N, C-alpha and C positions, 0 to 999 in steps of 0.2 A: 500245790502248796497253798494253804489258806492264809488269810491275813494275820491270824494270831501266830502261826508258825513263822511267817516272814518277819514280823516284829520281834519275836523271841530271838531269832537268829541275828538280826541287826543289833539287838541289845547285847547279846553275848559277844559278838565280833567287835563292837564299838566300845565295850566295857562301860555301858551306861544303863540306867534303869529303863524298863520297858516304856514308860510314859515318854521319856526323853527320846528313846528310839523311834517312837511313833512320830514325834515332832521332827526328828532328823529325817525320817523317811518322807514325810509330807513335804518338807522343805527341799529335799533332794529331788523329789519327783517334780515339784513346781519348777525348779531351776532347770532340770533336764528337759522339761517341756519347752522351755525358752530356747534351749541350745540345739535341739534336733528339729527336723522339719515337722510340720503339722501332721502330714500323712504318716510318718514313722511313729509319732507320739500316739496317734489314734490307734495304729496297729498294735503297738506295745500295750496300750490300755486295754485292748480287746482280749489279751491273753493273761492279764493279771487279775487278782481278786478285786472285787468292786471297791473295797475299802482302801486299797492301795492306788487304784487306777484314776479316780476322778481328777487329781491334780495334774494328770498328764494331758488333759485336753487343752491345747494351747489356744490363746485368743487369736493368733494369726498363724499362717502357714510358713512364714519365713523364719529360719533359724537365726538366732543371734550369735555373733562370734564372741564366745567367752573362752578364755583360757582357764586353767585349773585354779589359779589364784582368785580370779573374779567369781568363778563358780562356787568355790569354798566360801568366799566372803558373803555371797548372797545366801547360801545355806546357813551360815553362821547368824546372819541378821534375822532371817526368817524363823529359825529354830530358837533364837535367843540364847545361843551358846558361844563360847569363844572359838576361834578358828582352829585350834588344835582338836577340840572335840568335833567340830564340823568336819574336818578332814577325815578323822576316824569314822565318823558317821557316813560320809559319802562313800568311803572305801567299803564299809560294811554293807551299805545298800547296793552298791554295784556288784559286790561278791554274791549277795543274796539274789539279786536280779539274774545273775548268770546261771544260778541254779533253778530259779523259779520259772524262767521263760523257756518255752520249748524250742527245740530245733535251733536254727541259726538266727532267730529274731534278735537276741541280745547282741550277737556279732554285728548285725545290721545297724543297731543303735550305736555301738562303739565305733563303727566305721565312719560315723558322722562327727566324731569327736577327734580333736588333735591327739597325736601319739602320746603326749604327756599325760593323758588320762589313763593310759595303760599302767602307769606306775603310781597311781594315787594310793 
């Protein structure tokens, strides 16, 4: 899946324009990089389109402990949208990642997140 298709799918799923989907994707990937280990973030970045992956390179290897509410709050702030739109965006990005990432890589990422992320 290329980056244009990824953004198109996020846009459709989150019910937002493509430019906003791009910002939501960037914000979600930045926040995800903070929440998973550095090694997992780098591995995930290696299987994604270059335009999607750069925000996944974390500044440190230690994952921060963020629940869904804080994750969504950070995405909201970074993307400049309200939390309802941010929550839809995060869900759309996660759904699209699940399709874009080969094999069990996305399951490996999700295993580092609390169970509450399964219902976002």
